[in-house]
C-alpha positions as CSV (number, residue, x, y, z in Angstrom):
1,M,-11.5,-14.0,-7.2
2,K,-11.9,-10.4,-6.0
3,L,-13.1,-10.4,-2.4
4,P,-15.1,-7.7,-0.8
5,I,-13.1,-5.4,1.5
6,I,-14.4,-4.8,5.0
7,A,-15.2,-1.1,5.7
8,Y,-14.3,1.0,8.6
9,G,-16.5,0.3,11.6
10,D,-16.6,-3.5,11.4
11,P,-15.4,-5.1,14.7
12,I,-13.1,-7.5,12.8
13,L,-10.8,-4.6,12.0
14,K,-10.2,-4.0,15.7
15,R,-9.5,-7.7,16.5
16,K,-6.0,-9.1,16.8
17,G,-5.4,-11.8,14.2
18,I,-4.6,-15.3,15.3
19,E,-1.6,-17.3,14.0
20,I,-2.3,-20.0,11.4
21,E,-0.7,-23.3,10.7
22,K,0.8,-24.8,7.5
23,D,-2.4,-26.7,6.9
24,Y,-4.7,-23.6,6.9
25,P,-7.4,-24.4,4.4
26,D,-6.8,-23.2,0.9
27,L,-4.1,-20.8,2.0
28,Q,-2.4,-20.5,-1.5
29,E,-5.8,-19.8,-3.0
30,L,-6.5,-17.2,-0.3
31,I,-3.2,-15.5,-1.0
32,A,-3.9,-15.4,-4.7
33,H,-7.4,-13.9,-4.0
34,M,-5.9,-11.3,-1.7
35,F,-3.4,-10.1,-4.3
36,E,-6.1,-10.0,-7.0
37,T,-8.4,-8.0,-4.6
38,M,-5.6,-5.6,-3.7
39,Y,-4.7,-5.0,-7.3
40,A,-8.3,-4.5,-8.3
41,A,-8.6,-1.8,-5.6
42,H,-5.3,-0.2,-6.6
43,G,-3.7,-0.9,-3.2
44,V,-0.1,-1.7,-2.2
45,G,-1.1,-3.9,0.8
46,L,-4.0,-6.0,2.1
47,A,-4.4,-7.8,5.4
48,A,-6.6,-10.7,6.0
49,P,-8.8,-8.8,8.5
50,Q,-9.7,-6.5,5.7
51,I,-11.4,-9.4,3.9
52,G,-13.1,-10.8,7.0
53,R,-10.5,-13.2,8.2
54,S,-9.0,-12.6,11.7
55,I,-5.7,-14.2,11.0
56,R,-2.1,-13.1,10.9
57,L,-1.6,-12.8,7.1
58,F,-1.0,-9.9,4.8
59,V,0.3,-9.3,1.3
60,I,2.2,-6.3,-0.1
61,D,3.4,-5.1,-3.5
62,A,5.3,-1.9,-3.1
63,S,6.4,-1.8,-6.8
64,P,4.2,1.2,-7.6
65,F,6.6,3.3,-5.5
66,D,9.7,2.1,-7.4
67,D,10.1,5.6,-9.0
68,D,10.6,7.0,-5.5
69,E,12.7,4.0,-4.3
70,P,14.2,1.9,-7.1
71,A,14.7,-1.0,-4.7
72,L,11.0,-1.5,-4.6
73,K,10.8,-2.7,-8.2
74,D,9.3,-6.2,-8.0
75,F,8.9,-5.8,-4.2
76,K,6.1,-8.3,-3.7
77,K,5.8,-10.3,-0.4
78,V,3.5,-12.5,1.7
79,F,3.8,-12.2,5.5
80,I,2.4,-15.1,7.6
81,N,2.4,-15.0,11.4
82,A,4.5,-11.8,11.3
83,E,6.1,-10.6,14.5
84,M,7.6,-7.1,14.8
85,I,11.0,-7.3,16.4
86,D,12.0,-3.7,16.3
87,E,11.0,-0.3,14.9
88,H,13.6,2.4,15.0
89,G,14.9,5.7,13.7
90,E,13.4,9.2,13.8
91,K,9.7,9.0,12.9
92,W,8.6,10.6,9.6
93,L,5.3,11.7,8.2
94,F,3.8,10.3,5.0
95,N,0.3,10.6,3.6
96,E,-1.4,7.2,4.0
97,G,-4.7,5.8,2.9
98,C,-6.4,2.4,3.5
99,L,-8.7,0.3,1.4
100,S,-11.0,-0.2,4.3
101,I,-11.2,3.6,4.8
102,P,-11.7,4.9,1.2
103,E,-11.4,8.6,0.4
104,V,-9.6,9.3,3.7
105,R,-5.9,10.1,3.5
106,E,-3.9,11.5,6.4
107,D,-0.3,12.2,7.3
108,V,0.9,9.4,9.6
109,S,4.1,9.3,11.6
110,R,6.0,6.0,11.5
111,Y,9.5,4.7,12.0
112,P,11.8,4.6,9.0
113,A,13.3,1.2,9.8
114,I,12.0,-2.1,11.1
115,S,13.0,-5.7,11.9
116,I,10.4,-8.3,11.4
117,R,10.1,-12.1,11.6
118,Y,7.6,-13.9,9.4
119,F,6.9,-16.9,7.2
120,D,6.5,-16.5,3.4
121,E,3.9,-18.3,1.3
122,N,6.1,-21.4,1.2
123,W,6.5,-21.5,5.0
124,V,10.1,-20.4,4.9
125,E,10.9,-18.3,8.0
126,H,12.6,-14.9,7.5
127,E,14.0,-12.3,9.8
128,E,14.6,-9.2,7.8
129,D,15.2,-5.5,8.1
130,F,13.3,-3.0,5.9
131,T,13.5,0.7,5.5
132,G,11.7,3.6,3.8
133,L,8.4,3.0,2.1
134,A,8.7,-0.8,2.4
135,A,9.0,-0.4,6.2
136,R,6.0,1.9,6.2
137,I,3.7,-0.3,4.1
138,I,4.7,-3.3,6.3
139,Q,4.0,-1.4,9.5
140,H,0.6,-0.3,8.1
141,E,-0.4,-3.9,7.2
142,Y,1.1,-5.2,10.5
143,D,-1.1,-2.8,12.4
144,H,-4.1,-4.5,10.7
145,I,-3.2,-7.9,12.1
146,E,-2.8,-6.3,15.5
147,G,-6.3,-4.8,15.2
148,K,-5.2,-1.3,14.6
149,L,-6.0,1.3,11.9
150,F,-4.0,4.2,10.8
151,T,-6.7,6.6,12.0
152,E,-5.7,5.6,15.6
153,K,-2.3,7.3,15.0
154,L,-3.9,10.7,14.3
155,S,-4.1,13.5,16.8
156,P,-7.5,13.9,18.6
157,L,-8.2,17.0,16.5
158,R,-7.6,15.2,13.2
159,K,-9.8,12.3,14.4
160,A,-12.6,14.8,15.3
161,M,-12.3,16.4,11.9
162,I,-12.7,13.2,10.0
163,K,-15.3,11.6,12.3
164,S,-18.3,12.3,10.0
165,K,-16.4,10.8,7.0
166,L,-15.6,7.6,8.9
167,E,-19.2,7.3,10.0
168,A,-20.4,7.8,6.4
169,I,-18.0,5.0,5.3
170,S,-19.4,2.6,7.8
171,R,-22.9,3.3,6.5
172,G,-21.8,2.7,2.9
173,Q,-22.0,6.3,1.9
174,V,-18.8,6.3,-0.1
175,D,-18.1,5.9,-3.8
176,V,-15.6,3.1,-4.6
177,D,-14.8,1.1,-7.6
178,Y,-14.2,-2.2,-5.7
179,K,-16.5,-4.5,-3.7
180,M,-16.9,-3.6,0.0
181,K,-18.9,-4.8,3.0
182,F,-20.2,-2.1,5.2
183,P,-20.9,-2.8,9.0
184,A,-23.9,-0.5,9.3
185,L,-25.6,-2.1,6.3
186,K,-24.9,-5.6,7.7
187,K,-26.7,-4.7,10.9
188,K,-29.8,-3.5,9.1
189,K,-30.2,-6.8,7.2
190,R,-30.6,-8.8,10.4
């Protein structure tokens, strides 16, 4: 089932996700819905807060970048209760977007290498190192479960330049081909 993606401006996107247990209700179904939602929106990552769940869960599929980095072929992972251990190296810029902030893309500076501890969908614990685009995608999604958006990494000038676009998104004034929930529209219905 394709779930609606929460748009910029909703407070859930600023909330730190809580850890979940093995018996979290319908977890496997939720993971499947998250992948289906992500693929329908042409994304490479999706975090639970983006579908209205303030929990520490995100999914990624970096295989669309396998032309740039062949190691990303079939790079599909589930991260549960992830904990960033280390981010290192010389930061590099890359143009990022976000399914919760459609039609806004900006150059974001991130570390090229990370170490992260997490559980996969079978509750097997992993502690792994990732580099390049895999590390970048993981950092972006990890930020979501920490209540952070990529726009917070922009300079004050860039933030000011996109402010009206962000406000329009929260009001639903954006053209997307996937289901979204807009915070300003939710307030009006009350």
